[in-house]
N, C-alpha and C positions, 0 to 999 in steps of 0.2 A: 581674535586679534591677528592671527595669522592671515586668515582670510582677508581682513581690512588691509593689512600691509601689502598683500599680494595685489588687491585691485589699486591700492595706491601707486605700487611700483609700476605696474602696467599703464596707469594713466600718466604717469611721468615720462614714460618711454613713448607714448603716443604724442606727448607735447614735442618731444625731440623730433620725431619723424614729421609732424605737422609743420614745425617752425623750419625744418630744414627744406623741405619741398617748397615753402614760401620763399625761402632765401635763395635756393638755387634758381628759382624761377626769376627772382629779382636780379640774378646775374653773378652771384657769390659762388665761388669754386668749392667743389665738394672736400678738396684737400684742406682749405681754409677753415671750413666748418668742423672738419674730423678734428683738426688741430684744436680749436676752441673746445670742443667737446672734451679732449683728453688733458689739455693744459688746465681747465678748471678742475677736473677730477682729480689731477695730479696735486694742485695747491690744496686742495681740500682735504686729500688723503695724507698729505704731508703734516698739515695742522693736526689732523685727527690721531695719526700714529705718533706723533711728537708729543702729545699731552702727557705720556709716561716718561719724556726724556729722550734726548736724541742719543741713545746708546747703539753700539753695534748690535746687541741682542735684538734690539727692536726691528731692525731691517734685515735680519739673517733668516734664512731659509734652508732646510735640508733637502728641498726638491727644487732648485733653482732652473734646471732644464724645463720641467713640467710647468712651473710658474710662468716662465717666459713664453713657452708654447701656448698656453692657456691665453695669455695676454695678447699674443700675435693673432690667434684665432678670432678673438673679439675685435680687435683693432682692424683687421683687414676685412671683416665682415661689415664693420661700421664704415669704413671709407667706401665699399662697394654699394652698400645700401644707400649712402648719400649720393652716389653717382646715379643710381637706379632711380631715386624719387624725382630726378629731373624728368624722366621719360615715361614712368609708369604710375597708374593712380595707386593712392594708399592702400586700397582695398585689395588690389592685386598682389602688392608686394608683402603685405601681411598675410594674405591667405598661403602663399607660397612658403613664406619663411616659418609658418607654423606646421610645417611638415616636419620641423626639426625633432620634436618628439617622437616621431615615427622613425626618423633616422638613427635617433638614439637607441630604440628597441632593436632595429637591424643590427646596429654594431656591438650591442651589449654581449652578444654571444661571442665573437673573435676577440673583442677588446677586454672585456670583464669576465669572461667565462660563464655567463649567465644562461640558462636554458631558456630558448624561446620556443613555446609550443605552436601547435598548428593555428589556434585562434590568433594568436598574436602575428604570426606571419601572415595570415589572411589580412589583418588590419594594416599590415605594412603594405601589402600588394594594393589594398583598397585606398591608401593614402596616397601612393603614387599615381594611382589612376586619377585621384582628385587633383594633383599637381598638374598631371598633362591636361586635364579639363581646364584648368584655370590658363596655363601657358598657350594652349592650342598650337604647338609646333609646326603643325603643317597647314595652319590657317593664314588668311591675309592679315588677321590682326597681330600676328606673333611679332615680338620686338626682341632683338639681341640682348636687351637689357635683362630680360627674365632669366637668361641663364646665369647672370652674376647673382640673383636672387637665389637660385639653386645652390650656387656655391655657398652663399650665406647660411642656408638651412643646414648644409652639411658641416660648414664651420661651428654653427651654434650647437649641433649635436655633438661634435668632438669637444667642444668648450665645456658642455654640460657634464661629459663623461670624465673629463679630466678634474673638473671641480669635485666631483664625487669621489675620485681618487684621493684628493688632497683634503678633502673635508677631515678634520680632526688631526691632521698633520701640519697643516699651515694656517695660521690665523688670517681671519677674513680681511682684516685692515691690511696685513702684509700683502695679500693678493690684490687687493685694492690700490695699494700704493704702487707696487711693480706695474699693474696694468696702465695707471695714469703716467708713470715715468717712462714706460717704453713708448707709449702712444705719443707723448709729447717729443720724445727725442727723434723718433722715426718721421713724424709729420711735420716737425719744424721746417727743415729745408723745403719742402713741398709747400708748405703754407707761404714762407717768403716769397718764393716764385710766383704763386698764383694770388697773392693777397689783394683784395680790393675793399676799401673802405665802404661800409653801409651808407646809404644816401639820407637816412633819416633815423629818428630816435627809436621808432618801434624795432627796426632791423638791427640795430645797434643792441637793444634789450634782449631781442631773441637769441641774438648770436652769443651773447655773454651768458646767458641763462643755460646755454647747452650742458656745460660742463657740472653746473649745479644739479640741473634735473638727471643727467647720468649718473653722478655719484649717489644722489638721494636714491634713485631707482634702484640701483644695486644694492645699497645698504638696506632698504626695505625688503628687498627680495631675500637677502642673506638672513635677515633678522625673522621673517616670515617663518623661515624652516625652523627655527627655534621655538616656535609655538604650534607648529603642526607638521605632521609628516608629509613628505613631497606627493604621495599618492593622494592625499587629501587635498593639497593645494592645486594639483594639476588643472582641473577644470577651470580654475578662475583665470588661468593665463589666457583663455579665449577672450576675456574682457578686452584684450589689446585690441581684436578685430572689431569689436563693437565700437570702442573708442574712436578708431581710425574711420569706421565707416560714418561715424557721426561728424567727425571734424572734416572729412572729406567732402561731405555734403555742405556743411555750414561755411567752410572757408574757401572751397573751391568748386562748390556747384556740382560735384560730380556724384552720379547715382550709378553703382556697380551694375554691369549687364547681367542678363540671366546665366550665361555660362560661368561668370565668375562666382555668383552666388552658389550654383550648383557645385562647382569644384570645391569651394570653401566648405560647403555643407559636408561633402564627402570627406575632407581633410579632418574637419572636426569630428565626424562619425567614426573615422579610424582612430583617432586619439582617443575618443572617449571609449572605444573598445578596448584599446590598450589600458586605459585607466581602470575599467572594470576588472580586467584580469588581474592587473596589480592590486587592486583591493581584495580579491579573493585570495591572492597569494599572501597578503600580509594578514588577512582575518583568520586563516587557519593555521593550525600549528603543524600539520602534517602536509603530506602531498594533496594536490588537487587536480581534477581533471583539465587538460588544456585543449 
């Protein structure tokens, strides 16, 4: 069930990226789309958290600063991702962003006090080589938007680490609520300034669905970890790249070039190496070779 939920979550996330790319090409602004993503998320979270009654305890948290920082990291990465999607193919953005687990591993030692052994350091270096292959910073095909995607991968890594720190301390629905509330509040003035009405029913439908897909994807992602351990679910996050490769071809007739495929393969390989070491860590009761 956890695996099915994980696959479903990343399918919904792929629908968001594909729809946003379609809409920004149609002329809608990234700020407007990001606002729609979070206002929908906020309204659904408000209804969900309010089912138990709108009492102060339902909205209180003992870690307001971390909850706010967690929300900011995801909101900023969403905005930058929506901007980037206008310029870069879906396969390129997904490949770079999936270096986030590698960044998590690199930051786990200074931020979480976890030991990172030589094999995982090798995987970290390998992953960054993969990112450089995808970006090609010194080639003619380099685009400045790729740097925003690198920021996104770092933001998502920090978001993941903070989520681990808050797990069991702050309820998932509370974190969902504040994420939607902060995103709505911050993005509302930007959306008003840049707002353009979609020109057809399809574009209206896609724009209105962004919040539903975002909330549902995060809900499935959270619940998946209640059925299986993170190290079990990790390989299935790469389904996102498969989904986007398919939609990129079907919707935009784009086929990734050889360098993008090689870089993505290196990033996946480094992520899988980290996953293997995590499985060994959890499968043994004592120390293990690193």
